[in-house]
OpenMM code with the backbone's topology and positions (N, CA, C; nanometers):
from openmm import Vec3, app, unit

residues = "UNK UNK UNK UNK UNK UNK UNK UNK UNK UNK UNK UNK UNK UNK UNK UNK UNK UNK UNK UNK UNK UNK UNK UNK UNK UNK UNK UNK UNK UNK UNK UNK UNK UNK UNK UNK UNK UNK UNK UNK UNK UNK UNK UNK UNK UNK UNK UNK UNK UNK UNK UNK UNK UNK UNK UNK UNK UNK UNK UNK UNK UNK UNK UNK UNK UNK UNK UNK UNK UNK UNK UNK UNK UNK UNK UNK UNK UNK UNK UNK UNK UNK UNK UNK UNK UNK UNK UNK UNK UNK UNK UNK UNK UNK UNK UNK UNK UNK UNK UNK".split()
positions = [
    Vec3(-0.4433, 1.5267, 1.0064),
    Vec3(-0.2986, 1.5627, 1.1027),
    Vec3(-0.1946, 1.4180, 1.1369),
    Vec3(-0.0993, 1.4605, 1.1970),
    Vec3(0.0291, 1.3830, 1.2126),
    Vec3(-0.0721, 1.3173, 1.3280),
    Vec3(-0.0957, 1.3429, 1.4624),
    Vec3(-0.1653, 1.2607, 1.5508),
    Vec3(-0.2819, 1.1639, 1.5030),
    Vec3(-0.3631, 1.1859, 1.4197),
    Vec3(-0.4523, 1.1023, 1.3844),
    Vec3(-0.3615, 0.9709, 1.2665),
    Vec3(-0.2848, 1.0338, 1.2063),
    Vec3(-0.1852, 0.9293, 1.1097),
    Vec3(-0.1333, 0.8426, 1.2209),
    Vec3(-0.0591, 0.8935, 1.3561),
    Vec3(0.0244, 0.7805, 1.4422),
    Vec3(-0.0977, 0.7143, 1.5317),
    Vec3(-0.2179, 0.7511, 1.5313),
    Vec3(-0.3033, 0.6747, 1.5890),
    Vec3(-0.3766, 0.5696, 1.4656),
    Vec3(-0.3659, 0.5911, 1.3683),
    Vec3(-0.4129, 0.4710, 1.2555),
    Vec3(-0.3185, 0.3715, 1.2544),
    Vec3(-0.1536, 0.4321, 1.2390),
    Vec3(-0.0767, 0.3263, 1.2206),
    Vec3(-0.0617, 0.2217, 1.3630),
    Vec3(-0.0726, 0.3270, 1.5032),
    Vec3(-0.0939, 0.2408, 1.5989),
    Vec3(-0.1863, 0.0938, 1.5868),
    Vec3(-0.2981, 0.1920, 1.5518),
    Vec3(-0.4183, 0.0693, 1.5117),
    Vec3(-0.3895, -0.0361, 1.4483),
    Vec3(-0.3509, 0.0012, 1.3215),
    Vec3(-0.3109, -0.1288, 1.2241),
    Vec3(-0.1962, -0.2215, 1.2541),
    Vec3(-0.0965, -0.1527, 1.3153),
    Vec3(-0.0039, -0.2632, 1.3942),
    Vec3(-0.0678, -0.3502, 1.4819),
    Vec3(-0.1480, -0.2954, 1.5671),
    Vec3(-0.2046, -0.4177, 1.6473),
    Vec3(-0.2506, -0.5279, 1.6139),
    Vec3(-0.3199, -0.4751, 1.4727),
    Vec3(-0.3785, -0.6091, 1.4111),
    Vec3(-0.3901, -0.6086, 1.2642),
    Vec3(-0.2764, -0.6831, 1.2266),
    Vec3(-0.2321, -0.7016, 1.0923),
    Vec3(-0.3524, -0.7302, 0.9947),
    Vec3(-0.3813, -0.7067, 0.8718),
    Vec3(-0.4512, -0.7340, 0.8049),
    Vec3(-0.4433, -0.8151, 0.7015),
    Vec3(-0.5087, -0.8715, 0.6446),
    Vec3(-0.4964, -0.9810, 0.5384),
    Vec3(-0.5304, -0.9123, 0.4235),
    Vec3(-0.4213, -0.9092, 0.3066),
    Vec3(-0.4341, -0.8108, 0.2079),
    Vec3(-0.4362, -0.9110, 0.0599),
    Vec3(-0.5377, -0.9090, -0.0267),
    Vec3(-0.5576, -0.9981, -0.1462),
    Vec3(-0.4788, -0.8805, -0.2452),
    Vec3(-0.4058, -0.9550, -0.3365),
    Vec3(-0.3596, -0.9156, -0.4551),
    Vec3(-0.4653, -0.8577, -0.5617),
    Vec3(-0.5615, -0.9094, -0.5627),
    Vec3(-0.6658, -0.8922, -0.6839),
    Vec3(-0.7613, -0.7657, -0.6402),
    Vec3(-0.7408, -0.7331, -0.4807),
    Vec3(-0.8186, -0.6509, -0.4493),
    Vec3(-0.7636, -0.4803, -0.4443),
    Vec3(-0.6324, -0.4963, -0.5152),
    Vec3(-0.5662, -0.3707, -0.5695),
    Vec3(-0.5555, -0.3447, -0.7025),
    Vec3(-0.6576, -0.2883, -0.7415),
    Vec3(-0.6571, -0.2426, -0.9009),
    Vec3(-0.7138, -0.1335, -0.8811),
    Vec3(-0.7028, -0.0411, -0.9926),
    Vec3(-0.7691, 0.0796, -1.0381),
    Vec3(-0.8910, 0.0782, -1.0429),
    Vec3(-0.9938, 0.1851, -0.9559),
    Vec3(-1.0707, 0.2264, -0.9533),
    Vec3(-1.1677, 0.1325, -0.8227),
    Vec3(-1.1009, 0.0440, -0.7774),
    Vec3(-1.1784, -0.0254, -0.6535),
    Vec3(-1.1423, 0.0516, -0.5486),
    Vec3(-1.2267, 0.0130, -0.4617),
    Vec3(-1.2561, 0.0927, -0.3210),
    Vec3(-1.2764, -0.0086, -0.2257),
    Vec3(-1.1934, -0.0343, -0.1457),
    Vec3(-1.2018, -0.1288, -0.0226),
    Vec3(-1.0922, -0.1303, 0.0620),
    Vec3(-1.1316, -0.2131, 0.1869),
    Vec3(-1.0448, -0.2277, 0.3087),
    Vec3(-0.9072, -0.2348, 0.2864),
    Vec3(-0.8491, -0.3231, 0.1839),
    Vec3(-0.7262, -0.3705, 0.1579),
    Vec3(-0.6457, -0.2370, 0.1107),
    Vec3(-0.7055, -0.1869, 0.0124),
    Vec3(-0.6470, -0.0478, -0.0318),
    Vec3(-0.6181, 0.0477, 0.0834),
    Vec3(-0.7044, 0.0639, 0.1597),
    Vec3(-0.6905, 0.1497, 0.2798),
    Vec3(-0.5460, 0.1100, 0.3472),
    Vec3(-0.5098, -0.0326, 0.3851),
    Vec3(-0.4432, -0.0805, 0.4761),
    Vec3(-0.2985, -0.0463, 0.3944),
    Vec3(-0.2803, -0.0988, 0.2590),
    Vec3(-0.1956, -0.0485, 0.1630),
    Vec3(-0.1574, 0.0822, 0.1452),
    Vec3(-0.2430, 0.1738, 0.1259),
    Vec3(-0.2136, 0.3100, 0.1269),
    Vec3(-0.1220, 0.3838, 0.2874),
    Vec3(-0.1710, 0.2868, 0.3878),
    Vec3(-0.1356, 0.3349, 0.4927),
    Vec3(0.0446, 0.3151, 0.5233),
    Vec3(0.0535, 0.1882, 0.4484),
    Vec3(0.1962, 0.1145, 0.4211),
    Vec3(0.2834, 0.2215, 0.3668),
    Vec3(0.2044, 0.2683, 0.2411),
    Vec3(0.2822, 0.3634, 0.1155),
    Vec3(0.3109, 0.5011, 0.1831),
    Vec3(0.2141, 0.5539, 0.2914),
    Vec3(0.2432, 0.6647, 0.3616),
    Vec3(0.3562, 0.6765, 0.4355),
    Vec3(0.3971, 0.5465, 0.5266),
    Vec3(0.4611, 0.5442, 0.5831),
    Vec3(0.6085, 0.5110, 0.4998),
    Vec3(0.6204, 0.4587, 0.4014),
    Vec3(0.7338, 0.4140, 0.3381),
    Vec3(0.7865, 0.5225, 0.2148),
    Vec3(0.6930, 0.5573, 0.1298),
    Vec3(0.7184, 0.6695, 0.0738),
    Vec3(0.6375, 0.7957, 0.0353),
    Vec3(0.5645, 0.8304, 0.1669),
    Vec3(0.4946, 0.9469, 0.1781),
    Vec3(0.3845, 0.9572, 0.1008),
    Vec3(0.2772, 0.8693, 0.1055),
    Vec3(0.1716, 0.9043, 0.0129),
    Vec3(0.1145, 0.9828, 0.1043),
    Vec3(0.0644, 1.1229, -0.0194),
    Vec3(-0.0284, 1.2303, 0.0096),
    Vec3(-0.1420, 1.2339, -0.0796),
    Vec3(-0.2519, 1.2920, -0.0144),
    Vec3(-0.3874, 1.3225, -0.1420),
    Vec3(-0.3944, 1.2044, -0.1942),
    Vec3(-0.4358, 1.1067, -0.1229),
    Vec3(-0.5041, 0.9769, -0.2026),
    Vec3(-0.6423, 0.9924, -0.1392),
    Vec3(-0.7497, 0.9122, -0.1948),
    Vec3(-0.8937, 0.8993, -0.1607),
    Vec3(-0.8790, 0.7695, -0.0760),
    Vec3(-0.8602, 0.7905, 0.0768),
    Vec3(-0.9100, 0.6668, 0.1149),
    Vec3(-0.9427, 0.5392, 0.1051),
    Vec3(-0.9152, 0.4436, 0.0987),
    Vec3(-0.9565, 0.3089, 0.0578),
    Vec3(-0.9663, 0.2956, -0.0985),
    Vec3(-0.9449, 0.3926, -0.2128),
    Vec3(-0.9583, 0.4011, -0.3669),
    Vec3(-0.8322, 0.3668, -0.4024),
    Vec3(-0.8098, 0.2713, -0.4851),
    Vec3(-0.7086, 0.2761, -0.6146),
    Vec3(-0.6861, 0.4013, -0.6890),
    Vec3(-0.6352, 0.5038, -0.6183),
    Vec3(-0.6467, 0.6015, -0.7270),
    Vec3(-0.5220, 0.6595, -0.8253),
    Vec3(-0.5057, 0.7404, -0.8635),
    Vec3(-0.3746, 0.8161, -0.9479),
    Vec3(-0.2661, 0.8128, -0.8506),
    Vec3(-0.2939, 0.8905, -0.7318),
    Vec3(-0.2149, 0.8886, -0.6376),
    Vec3(-0.1572, 0.7905, -0.5493),
    Vec3(-0.2578, 0.7002, -0.5478),
    Vec3(-0.2085, 0.5638, -0.4660),
    Vec3(-0.1091, 0.4754, -0.5985),
    Vec3(-0.1394, 0.4821, -0.7350),
    Vec3(-0.0754, 0.4305, -0.7963),
    Vec3(0.0737, 0.4633, -0.8467),
    Vec3(0.0771, 0.5995, -0.8079),
    Vec3(0.2061, 0.6856, -0.8291),
    Vec3(0.2699, 0.6384, -0.7318),
    Vec3(0.2345, 0.6470, -0.5935),
    Vec3(0.3017, 0.6126, -0.4787),
    Vec3(0.3348, 0.4469, -0.4721),
    Vec3(0.2778, 0.3751, -0.5517),
    Vec3(0.2987, 0.2399, -0.5422),
    Vec3(0.4476, 0.2151, -0.6383),
    Vec3(0.4052, 0.2957, -0.7434),
    Vec3(0.5287, 0.2909, -0.8474),
    Vec3(0.6570, 0.3549, -0.7989),
    Vec3(0.6170, 0.4805, -0.6803),
    Vec3(0.7735, 0.5124, -0.6424),
    Vec3(0.8404, 0.3967, -0.5411),
    Vec3(0.7196, 0.3147, -0.4603),
    Vec3(0.7917, 0.2215, -0.3828),
    Vec3(0.8611, 0.0919, -0.4749),
    Vec3(0.7821, 0.1054, -0.5898),
    Vec3(0.8444, -0.0253, -0.6886),
    Vec3(0.9910, 0.0259, -0.7029),
    Vec3(1.0068, 0.1409, -0.7372),
    Vec3(1.1491, 0.1950, -0.7818),
    Vec3(1.2303, 0.1922, -0.6701),
    Vec3(1.2128, 0.2462, -0.5251),
    Vec3(1.2698, 0.2359, -0.4418),
    Vec3(1.3684, 0.0982, -0.3938),
    Vec3(1.2547, 0.0025, -0.4274),
    Vec3(1.2987, -0.1400, -0.3929),
    Vec3(1.3652, -0.1902, -0.5195),
    Vec3(1.4441, -0.1370, -0.6395),
    Vec3(1.4932, -0.1878, -0.7425),
    Vec3(1.4237, -0.2031, -0.8564),
    Vec3(1.2921, -0.1927, -0.8659),
    Vec3(1.1911, -0.2306, -1.0089),
    Vec3(1.2291, -0.0954, -1.0983),
    Vec3(1.2702, -0.1197, -1.2211),
    Vec3(1.2826, -0.0283, -1.3274),
    Vec3(1.1912, -0.0329, -1.4349),
    Vec3(1.1970, 0.0588, -1.5254),
    Vec3(1.0984, 0.0438, -1.6446),
    Vec3(0.9629, 0.0318, -1.6469),
    Vec3(0.8980, -0.0741, -1.7036),
    Vec3(0.7614, -0.0915, -1.6803),
    Vec3(0.7200, -0.1916, -1.5553),
    Vec3(0.8257, -0.2531, -1.5217),
    Vec3(0.8110, -0.3136, -1.3877),
    Vec3(0.7792, -0.2171, -1.2611),
    Vec3(0.8004, -0.0986, -1.2633),
    Vec3(0.7872, 0.0175, -1.1694),
    Vec3(0.6674, 0.0927, -1.2323),
    Vec3(0.5639, 0.0278, -1.2687),
    Vec3(0.4258, 0.0855, -1.3138),
    Vec3(0.3062, 0.1114, -1.2218),
    Vec3(0.3575, 0.0799, -1.0895),
    Vec3(0.2207, 0.1053, -0.9850),
    Vec3(0.1092, 0.0139, -0.9794),
    Vec3(0.1363, -0.1001, -1.0862),
    Vec3(0.0689, -0.1921, -1.0641),
    Vec3(0.0667, -0.3062, -0.9696),
    Vec3(0.0250, -0.3741, -0.8879),
    Vec3(0.0895, -0.4084, -0.8047),
    Vec3(0.1255, -0.5595, -0.8021),
    Vec3(0.2330, -0.6585, -0.7967),
    Vec3(0.2524, -0.7608, -0.8205),
    Vec3(0.2707, -0.8507, -0.6680),
    Vec3(0.2612, -0.9608, -0.6568),
    Vec3(0.2396, -1.0098, -0.5227),
    Vec3(0.3937, -1.0123, -0.4559),
    Vec3(0.5074, -1.0014, -0.5416),
    Vec3(0.6697, -0.9985, -0.4929),
    Vec3(0.6711, -0.8451, -0.4202),
    Vec3(0.6331, -0.7455, -0.4660),
    Vec3(0.6397, -0.6006, -0.4055),
    Vec3(0.5246, -0.6110, -0.2983),
    Vec3(0.4379, -0.6597, -0.2726),
    Vec3(0.3481, -0.6300, -0.2050),
    Vec3(0.3976, -0.7014, -0.0906),
    Vec3(0.4450, -0.8298, -0.0739),
    Vec3(0.4738, -0.9006, 0.0542),
    Vec3(0.5877, -0.8472, 0.0700),
    Vec3(0.7096, -0.7567, 0.0079),
    Vec3(0.8203, -0.6748, 0.0380),
    Vec3(0.7587, -0.5615, 0.1280),
    Vec3(0.6487, -0.5004, 0.1002),
    Vec3(0.6026, -0.3722, 0.1293),
    Vec3(0.5293, -0.4381, 0.2768),
    Vec3(0.4585, -0.5400, 0.2906),
    Vec3(0.4182, -0.6109, 0.3842),
    Vec3(0.5139, -0.6295, 0.4838),
    Vec3(0.6270, -0.7321, 0.4435),
    Vec3(0.7208, -0.7469, 0.5681),
    Vec3(0.7866, -0.6262, 0.6242),
    Vec3(0.8087, -0.4941, 0.5137),
    Vec3(0.8946, -0.3859, 0.5912),
    Vec3(0.8060, -0.3146, 0.7027),
    Vec3(0.6706, -0.3217, 0.6677),
    Vec3(0.5878, -0.2154, 0.7331),
    Vec3(0.5300, -0.2863, 0.8760),
    Vec3(0.5054, -0.4252, 0.8703),
    Vec3(0.4426, -0.4960, 0.9545),
    Vec3(0.2600, -0.4553, 0.9508),
    Vec3(0.2401, -0.4109, 0.8610),
    Vec3(0.0901, -0.3712, 0.8475),
    Vec3(0.0114, -0.4558, 0.8272),
    Vec3(0.0447, -0.5392, 0.7583),
    Vec3(-0.0456, -0.6228, 0.6585),
    Vec3(0.0328, -0.7727, 0.6228),
    Vec3(-0.0662, -0.8652, 0.5893),
    Vec3(0.0223, -0.9725, 0.5585),
    Vec3(-0.0730, -1.0261, 0.4095),
    Vec3(0.0318, -1.0662, 0.3154),
    Vec3(-0.0581, -1.1193, 0.1730),
    Vec3(-0.1042, -1.2406, 0.1809),
    Vec3(-0.2332, -1.2586, 0.1755),
    Vec3(-0.3002, -1.3846, 0.1667),
    Vec3(-0.3293, -1.4306, 0.0332),
    Vec3(-0.3575, -1.5468, 0.0189),
    Vec3(-0.3433, -1.6142, -0.1167),
    Vec3(-0.4694, -1.5585, -0.2127),
    Vec3(-0.4264, -1.5383, -0.3183),
    Vec3(-0.5395, -1.4935, -0.4204),
    Vec3(-0.6541, -1.6074, -0.4497),
] * unit.nanometer
topology = app.Topology()
chain = topology.addChain("A")
for resn in residues:
    res = topology.addResidue(resn, chain)
    for name in ("N", "CA", "C"):
        topology.addAtom(name, app.Element.getBySymbol(name[0]), res)
């Protein structure tokens, strides 16, 4: 629900998490993915993703975000790169990118 999403955002904003790019790959399940999913929900309206899993819905949302920030063609593949991840972190304030 919208109320639960608002509470999750408030919690995430209070304690920004470190996110490692290498943790954001198809098929993986971890807290870093959950934090990035929350950021994608805010920026590109991610819906129907499995929480904490880098699934097709998450990859599609990440590709939408990449296109939104100017990536084109194969650069907007939904695969995480450090530059777009840092931009997502700065835009949302929900996490910080740590050294891989």
